C-alpha positions as CSV (number, residue, x, y, z in Angstrom):
1,M,-41.3,-142.4,13.0
2,P,-39.3,-145.7,12.8
3,T,-39.5,-147.9,15.9
4,N,-35.8,-147.6,16.5
5,A,-35.9,-143.8,16.4
6,P,-34.6,-142.0,19.5
7,T,-37.1,-140.4,22.0
8,P,-37.2,-136.7,21.1
9,S,-37.8,-135.4,24.6
10,R,-34.5,-136.9,25.9
11,L,-32.3,-136.4,22.8
12,G,-28.9,-134.9,23.5
13,S,-29.4,-135.0,27.3
14,P,-26.9,-136.5,29.7
15,E,-29.3,-139.4,30.0
16,R,-29.6,-139.9,26.2
17,P,-26.6,-138.3,24.5
18,L,-26.4,-138.4,20.8
19,R,-24.0,-141.0,19.5
20,L,-21.4,-139.2,17.5
21,G,-18.9,-141.1,15.3
22,F,-15.8,-139.6,13.7
23,S,-12.4,-140.8,12.8
24,P,-9.2,-140.2,14.7
25,C,-7.7,-138.5,11.7
26,P,-6.2,-135.0,12.3
27,N,-8.9,-133.1,10.3
28,D,-11.8,-134.8,12.2
29,C,-10.1,-134.1,15.6
30,V,-9.8,-130.4,14.6
31,V,-13.4,-130.3,13.5
32,F,-14.8,-131.9,16.6
33,H,-12.4,-130.7,19.3
34,A,-14.5,-127.8,20.5
35,L,-17.7,-129.8,20.3
36,V,-16.2,-132.5,22.5
37,H,-14.4,-130.3,25.0
38,D,-16.4,-127.1,25.3
39,P,-19.6,-127.8,27.3
40,N,-20.9,-124.3,26.5
41,L,-20.8,-124.7,22.8
42,T,-24.2,-126.5,22.7
43,P,-26.7,-127.8,25.1
44,L,-26.6,-131.1,23.3
45,R,-24.5,-133.9,24.8
46,F,-22.6,-136.5,22.8
47,E,-21.2,-140.0,23.2
48,V,-18.2,-140.2,21.0
49,V,-17.3,-143.2,18.9
50,L,-13.9,-143.1,17.2
51,D,-13.3,-145.4,14.3
52,D,-12.0,-145.7,10.7
53,V,-14.2,-144.1,8.1
54,E,-15.2,-147.3,6.5
55,A,-16.3,-148.7,9.9
56,L,-18.3,-145.5,10.4
57,N,-19.9,-146.0,7.0
58,Q,-21.1,-149.4,8.2
59,L,-22.3,-148.1,11.6
60,A,-24.3,-145.4,9.8
61,A,-25.8,-147.9,7.4
62,Q,-26.9,-149.9,10.5
63,E,-28.2,-146.8,12.2
64,R,-26.0,-147.4,15.2
65,L,-25.0,-143.7,15.3
66,D,-27.0,-140.4,15.4
67,V,-24.4,-138.2,13.9
68,A,-21.6,-139.7,11.8
69,K,-18.6,-138.8,9.6
70,V,-19.3,-140.8,6.4
71,S,-17.8,-141.0,3.0
72,Y,-19.8,-139.1,0.3
73,H,-20.0,-142.4,-1.5
74,A,-21.6,-144.1,1.5
75,A,-24.0,-141.1,1.9
76,A,-25.3,-141.8,-1.6
77,H,-26.5,-145.2,-0.4
78,V,-28.3,-143.9,2.7
79,Q,-29.8,-140.7,1.5
80,R,-33.3,-141.7,2.6
81,R,-32.2,-142.1,6.2
82,W,-29.4,-139.5,6.6
83,A,-29.0,-135.8,5.7
84,L,-25.6,-134.0,5.4
85,L,-24.5,-131.0,7.4
86,P,-23.1,-128.0,5.6
87,S,-20.0,-128.0,7.9
88,G,-17.4,-130.4,9.1
89,G,-16.7,-132.3,5.9
90,A,-13.6,-133.0,3.8
91,L,-13.7,-131.7,0.3
92,G,-11.7,-129.5,-2.0
93,R,-9.1,-129.6,-4.8
94,G,-5.9,-131.6,-4.7
95,V,-7.2,-133.7,-1.9
96,G,-8.1,-137.0,-3.7
97,P,-6.9,-140.5,-3.2
98,L,-3.8,-141.8,-4.9
99,L,-3.2,-145.2,-6.6
100,V,0.3,-146.3,-5.6
101,T,2.6,-149.2,-6.7
102,R,5.9,-150.6,-5.7
103,E,7.5,-150.1,-9.1
104,P,7.0,-147.1,-11.3
105,H,5.2,-147.1,-14.6
106,V,3.8,-150.6,-14.3
107,S,0.7,-152.0,-16.0
108,L,-2.2,-152.7,-13.6
109,A,-3.9,-155.1,-16.1
110,G,-5.0,-158.0,-13.9
111,A,-3.4,-156.5,-10.8
112,R,-4.9,-156.7,-7.3
113,V,-5.6,-153.3,-5.9
114,A,-6.0,-152.9,-2.1
115,V,-8.8,-150.4,-1.3
116,P,-9.8,-148.8,2.0
117,G,-13.4,-150.0,2.0
118,G,-16.2,-150.6,-0.5
119,R,-18.2,-147.5,0.5
120,T,-15.3,-145.0,0.6
121,T,-15.3,-142.2,-1.9
122,A,-11.8,-143.5,-3.0
123,M,-13.5,-146.8,-4.0
124,L,-16.1,-145.0,-6.1
125,L,-13.4,-143.0,-7.9
126,L,-11.5,-146.1,-8.7
127,A,-14.7,-147.8,-10.0
128,L,-15.3,-144.8,-12.3
129,A,-11.7,-144.3,-13.5
130,E,-10.6,-148.0,-13.6
131,P,-13.8,-150.1,-13.8
132,E,-11.9,-153.3,-14.6
133,A,-9.8,-153.2,-11.5
134,T,-9.7,-156.2,-9.2
135,T,-9.9,-155.0,-5.6
136,T,-9.4,-156.4,-2.1
137,E,-10.5,-154.5,0.9
138,M,-8.3,-153.7,4.0
139,R,-8.0,-151.0,6.6
140,Y,-6.5,-147.9,5.1
141,D,-3.3,-148.0,7.3
142,R,-2.5,-151.5,6.1
143,I,-2.5,-150.7,2.4
144,M,1.0,-149.2,2.0
145,P,2.8,-151.9,4.0
146,S,0.9,-154.5,1.9
147,V,2.0,-152.9,-1.4
148,A,5.6,-152.5,-0.2
149,A,5.7,-156.2,0.8
150,G,4.4,-157.3,-2.6
151,E,1.2,-158.8,-1.1
152,V,-0.8,-156.8,-3.6
153,E,0.3,-155.0,-6.8
154,A,-1.3,-151.6,-6.1
155,G,-3.0,-149.7,-3.3
156,L,-5.6,-147.0,-3.1
157,I,-4.4,-144.6,-0.4
158,I,-6.3,-141.9,1.5
159,H,-5.8,-139.6,4.5
160,E,-2.2,-138.8,5.6
161,S,-0.9,-141.6,3.3
162,R,-0.6,-139.2,0.4
163,F,2.2,-137.4,2.4
164,T,4.1,-140.6,3.4
165,Y,3.9,-143.1,0.6
166,R,7.4,-142.3,-0.6
167,R,8.7,-143.4,2.8
168,H,7.5,-146.9,1.9
169,G,9.4,-146.8,-1.4
170,L,6.1,-146.5,-3.3
171,H,5.3,-144.6,-6.5
172,C,2.2,-142.7,-7.5
173,H,0.6,-144.5,-10.4
174,A,-2.4,-142.2,-10.7
175,D,-4.1,-139.3,-8.8
176,L,-7.8,-140.1,-8.9
177,G,-8.7,-136.8,-7.4
178,A,-7.0,-135.0,-10.3
179,W,-8.9,-137.4,-12.6
180,W,-12.2,-136.4,-11.0
181,E,-11.4,-132.7,-11.2
182,A,-10.4,-133.0,-14.9
183,T,-13.4,-135.1,-15.8
184,T,-16.1,-133.2,-13.9
185,G,-14.6,-129.8,-13.1
186,E,-15.9,-130.1,-9.6
187,L,-14.4,-130.2,-6.1
188,I,-13.6,-133.7,-4.7
189,P,-16.2,-134.5,-2.1
190,L,-14.5,-137.0,0.2
191,G,-16.3,-137.1,3.5
192,A,-19.3,-135.4,5.2
193,I,-20.9,-135.2,8.5
194,A,-24.3,-136.8,8.4
195,V,-27.3,-136.7,10.8
196,R,-30.2,-139.1,11.0
197,R,-33.3,-137.8,9.2
198,D,-35.6,-139.3,11.9
199,L,-34.2,-136.9,14.5
200,P,-36.4,-133.9,15.2
201,A,-35.8,-130.9,12.9
202,N,-34.7,-128.7,15.7
203,V,-32.2,-131.3,16.9
204,Q,-30.8,-131.6,13.3
205,A,-30.5,-127.8,13.1
206,E,-28.7,-127.6,16.5
207,V,-26.3,-130.3,15.5
208,A,-25.6,-128.4,12.3
209,R,-25.1,-125.1,14.2
210,A,-22.9,-126.8,16.8
211,V,-20.6,-128.5,14.2
212,H,-20.2,-125.2,12.3
213,A,-19.3,-123.4,15.6
214,S,-16.8,-126.2,16.4
215,V,-15.2,-125.9,13.0
216,A,-15.0,-122.1,13.3
217,A,-13.4,-122.5,16.7
218,G,-10.8,-124.9,15.3
219,L,-9.9,-122.5,12.5
220,A,-9.7,-119.5,14.8
221,D,-7.3,-121.2,17.3
222,P,-5.4,-124.1,15.7
223,E,-3.3,-124.6,18.7
224,A,-6.3,-125.4,20.9
225,S,-6.8,-128.8,19.2
226,A,-3.1,-129.7,18.7
227,A,-2.9,-132.0,21.7
228,Y,-6.1,-133.7,20.8
229,V,-4.9,-134.2,17.3
230,A,-1.6,-135.6,18.5
231,E,-3.3,-138.0,20.9
232,H,-5.3,-139.7,18.2
233,A,-3.3,-139.3,15.1
234,H,-2.1,-142.6,13.4
235,E,0.8,-140.6,11.9
236,M,2.7,-139.0,14.7
237,D,5.1,-136.9,12.7
238,P,4.1,-133.3,13.6
239,E,4.9,-132.1,10.0
240,V,2.6,-134.7,8.5
241,R,-0.2,-133.8,10.9
242,A,0.2,-130.1,10.0
243,Q,0.1,-130.9,6.3
244,H,-3.0,-133.1,6.8
245,V,-4.9,-130.4,8.6
246,A,-3.9,-127.7,6.2
247,L,-5.1,-129.7,3.3
248,Y,-8.3,-131.2,4.6
249,V,-9.6,-128.4,6.9
250,N,-10.4,-125.5,4.6
251,E,-13.1,-123.0,3.6
252,H,-15.3,-125.9,2.4
253,T,-15.0,-127.5,5.8
254,L,-16.6,-124.4,7.4
255,D,-19.4,-124.3,4.7
256,V,-19.7,-126.5,1.6
257,G,-21.3,-123.6,-0.2
258,A,-22.7,-123.8,-3.7
259,A,-19.5,-125.5,-5.1
260,G,-19.6,-128.2,-2.5
261,R,-23.2,-128.9,-2.9
262,R,-22.8,-129.2,-6.7
263,A,-19.9,-131.5,-6.2
264,A,-21.9,-133.7,-3.9
265,L,-24.8,-133.9,-6.3
266,T,-22.4,-134.8,-9.1
267,L,-20.8,-137.6,-7.0
268,F,-24.2,-138.9,-6.0
269,A,-25.3,-139.1,-9.6
270,A,-22.1,-141.1,-10.4
271,A,-22.8,-143.5,-7.5
272,R,-26.3,-144.1,-8.8
273,R,-24.9,-144.9,-12.2
274,V,-22.3,-147.3,-10.8
275,H,-24.6,-149.1,-8.4
276,G,-28.0,-148.8,-10.1
277,L,-29.4,-146.8,-7.2
278,D,-32.7,-144.9,-7.4
279,D,-32.7,-141.2,-7.0
280,P,-34.7,-140.6,-3.7
281,G,-35.5,-137.0,-4.8
282,L,-34.4,-135.6,-1.4
283,E,-32.4,-132.5,-0.6
284,P,-29.1,-134.0,0.6
285,F,-28.3,-131.3,3.2
286,V,-30.2,-130.2,6.3
287,P,-32.0,-126.8,5.9
288,W,-29.8,-125.0,8.4
289,R,-27.2,-122.7,6.9
290,P,-24.5,-120.5,8.5
291,Q,-25.2,-116.8,8.5
292,P,-22.9,-114.7,6.3
293,A,-20.2,-113.0,8.4
């Protein structure tokens, strides 16, 4: 076991809670509401870290979390140290990132494209679809204002931005999610919940079970998490929050299933091609699976 591995006997106790990182986006708040607020859902205890997904990608890479929401692109880089849960992630169809511009039908040859982080899935899709793009990284919520102000020629937008870019006077130049679906035929795997592989197997399994139970609770009673979502949402428009949750919290959030697993493997293979990564030959997901209803 690595020297920085947590002590198994105290894992998830009030004295040694597991460090859980997720974003303040509405879908993550729905996913984790019950886990954070219902003490009877699991005997494990968690210390919550809320941050932007690219910041979480970096925290996971540095092993400063025990359980983390990460981009599938980032997960491809840390497969040896992190396994994915079958529940809690964001994947589906029609959910991918958009490439937006201030003017319609413009050429992006030589243009600067603002991107929400080098390890986001959006960045990998851009590298696959537009390998010659010149990129500059910035936090996702700064991208649309920067494009609108002419600071960059285009922006790669994620999260609730797909519902609000027109308010900034921007135009959709390309839907990279649609490109991925047309090219591969697979779901778009955006983000997953990951757990450190050096945690004991029983702890990994209980985290997987607890996250699945939390997602199930969120789907069964959407109103229960509404205040938590509103408290943390960057976009405060209730209609946008509802659209966000409806799009990103779906059947694949409860269980990735065979289609989600296939999509993840396809994206991992693409990441290996782009970055020259070795295939670690590991099963990406923890062995725990939800029981059929």
